[in-house]
N, C-alpha and C positions, 0 to 999 in steps of 0.2 A: 912208459910213454912219456915224452917231453911236452912242454908246453906249446911248443911250435906245432907238433902234431894235434894236440887238444884244440888249439885255436883253429887249425885247418880242418878239423873234423867236428866243430862246435855244434853244428845241427844235430849230429848223431850223439854227442857227449851230454847234451842237455838232459836227456831223460835219466842219464846215470847220476848227474848232479842232483837232479830232483829226488831221486831215490835216497841218495846220501844224506841230502840236506833239505827236508820237505818244507821248511819254513821259507825257502827262497821262492819268490814269485816269478811268474813269467816275465815280468818287467824287470826284475833283478837279473834274470838270465839274459835278456837283451842287453842290459847295461854291461854286464860282465863280458859278454861276447868273446869267451875264450881267454881273457887276459887274467893272469894269476893275481895281479895287484888288486883288480877289481873284485875278484872272488874273495880274497882275503879280507878286504874292506867290508863286503856284504856279510861274510861270516861273523866278523866283529859285531857289525850292526844288528843283525838278526838273532844271533846266539849270545851275545855278550862275551865273546872270547877276547882274550888278550891278542895283541898283534902277534906275538911269537907262536901262540897255540894255533891261531888261524892259519899262519904260514906253514906250520907243521902239518896241520890237517890237509891243507892244499896240496903239499909235497906228497903226503901218503896217498892222497886220492890219485895224483898223477902217476905214482909209482905202481899203484895196483890196477889203473884203468887199462882194459884190454879193448879199446875203442877203435 
């Protein structure tokens, strides 16, 4: 799935994001709103990931998401 599809289906995708990254709050999910850049920033913030690692994890999530 690509990020345009994820953004369009964000309400449904939020549950899968929370399953994957439980440290993300509902407020974080509201801020992210299906935007890859926001997700990578929140992953860096909550999990202490480097930017490259957060981008890789976000891409892996999108590739595996059957939302």
